[in-house]
C-alpha positions as CSV (number, residue, x, y, z in Angstrom):
1,V,-13.5,193.2,206.7
2,T,-15.0,195.3,210.2
3,K,-15.8,199.3,210.5
4,E,-15.2,201.3,212.5
5,V,-18.2,203.6,213.9
6,D,-18.5,205.7,216.5
7,S,-19.2,204.6,220.0
8,T,-22.5,206.5,220.5
9,S,-23.7,205.7,217.4
10,K,-27.4,204.6,216.5
11,E,-25.2,201.2,214.6
12,A,-22.8,201.2,217.7
13,K,-25.6,201.1,221.2
14,S,-27.3,198.7,219.4
15,F,-24.3,196.3,218.2
16,L,-23.5,196.6,221.5
17,K,-27.3,195.6,223.6
18,Q,-26.8,192.4,220.8
19,Q,-22.8,191.7,223.1
20,E,-25.1,192.2,226.0
21,K,-28.0,190.0,225.3
22,W,-25.3,187.3,224.0
23,Q,-23.0,187.4,227.1
24,S,-26.0,187.5,229.1
25,A,-27.6,184.5,227.6
26,A,-24.3,182.6,228.3
27,P,-23.6,180.8,231.9
28,A,-20.7,183.2,233.4
29,S,-18.1,180.6,234.4
30,L,-15.3,182.2,235.1
31,P,-13.5,182.0,237.8
32,T,-13.6,183.6,241.1
33,G,-10.4,182.2,242.9
34,S,-7.7,184.6,244.2
35,G,-6.0,183.4,240.2
36,V,-7.7,186.5,238.7
37,K,-6.9,189.9,238.3
38,R,-9.7,192.2,237.9
39,P,-9.2,195.6,237.0
40,S,-10.0,197.9,239.6
41,G,-9.1,201.8,240.7
42,M,-9.0,205.1,237.8
43,S,-7.0,202.9,235.7
44,S,-9.7,200.6,235.0
45,L,-11.7,203.8,234.3
46,L,-9.1,205.2,231.7
47,G,-9.1,202.6,230.5
48,K,-12.7,202.7,229.6
49,I,-12.9,206.0,228.1
50,G,-10.2,205.4,226.1
51,S,-10.7,202.4,224.7
52,K,-10.9,201.7,221.3
53,K,-14.5,202.0,219.3
54,Q,-16.6,199.4,218.3
55,K,-15.8,197.2,215.2
56,M,-18.3,196.4,213.3
57,S,-18.5,193.6,210.4
58,T,-19.6,194.0,206.8
59,L,-22.3,191.4,208.0
60,E,-23.9,192.7,210.7
61,K,-23.4,196.6,209.2
62,S,-25.7,195.5,206.6
63,K,-28.1,193.3,208.8
64,L,-28.7,196.0,210.9
65,D,-29.3,198.4,207.9
66,W,-31.6,195.9,206.4
67,E,-33.4,195.7,209.2
68,N,-33.6,200.0,210.2
69,F,-34.7,200.4,206.3
70,K,-37.8,197.5,206.9
71,E,-39.2,199.3,210.1
72,E,-38.9,202.8,208.6
73,E,-40.7,201.5,205.7
74,G,-42.7,199.7,207.2
75,I,-42.7,196.7,205.4
76,V,-42.0,194.3,207.5
77,E,-45.3,192.0,207.5
78,E,-46.2,192.7,203.9
79,L,-42.8,190.5,203.1
80,A,-43.8,188.3,206.0
81,I,-46.6,187.6,204.1
82,H,-44.9,188.0,200.4
83,N,-42.5,185.0,201.1
84,R,-44.8,183.0,202.2
85,G,-46.8,182.5,199.5
86,K,-47.2,181.3,196.1
87,D,-44.8,184.5,195.5
88,G,-41.9,183.7,197.6
89,Y,-38.5,182.9,196.7
90,I,-38.2,178.9,197.6
91,E,-41.8,177.8,196.5
92,R,-40.7,180.2,192.6
93,K,-37.4,178.0,192.8
94,A,-38.9,174.6,194.3
95,F,-41.4,175.4,191.3
96,L,-39.0,175.2,188.6
97,E,-37.1,173.1,189.7
98,R,-40.3,170.2,189.1
99,V,-40.9,171.5,185.8
100,D,-37.5,171.1,184.5
101,H,-37.7,167.4,186.1
102,R,-41.4,166.8,184.2
103,Q,-39.8,167.7,181.0
104,F,-36.4,165.7,181.2
105,E,-39.4,162.3,182.2
106,I,-40.7,163.8,178.7
107,E,-37.9,164.7,177.1
108,R,-36.6,160.1,178.2
109,D,-40.1,158.7,177.2
110,I,-39.5,160.3,173.5
111,R,-36.1,159.2,173.3
112,L,-37.0,155.3,174.6
113,S,-39.9,155.2,172.4
114,R,-38.2,156.6,169.3
115,M,-35.2,153.7,170.1
116,K,-37.9,150.0,170.8
117,P,-38.8,150.1,166.7
């Protein structure tokens, strides 16, 4: 799923910045020989002006919205602290899994003790 946004919008600018970071991080391995056709002159400028709007996927849009919301509400540090402690999602899941395993062992021991006599 893609979303079209205006090229002057805040979302599009941040998306373009991400793209530039990715491109600058990857080494440019394009051949520079005579076989490479490079756009130049007036057609290049017209192509840039008349180009389609940048498309942004739903996942990228959601991530951007979440980051903006965290910054606007000022909850970035609070979320980081909360997720590290006992109230974090991963810690709760691990706790519930340990409890379930212990309960299973207790029930198994009871069943086995009833079968022996």
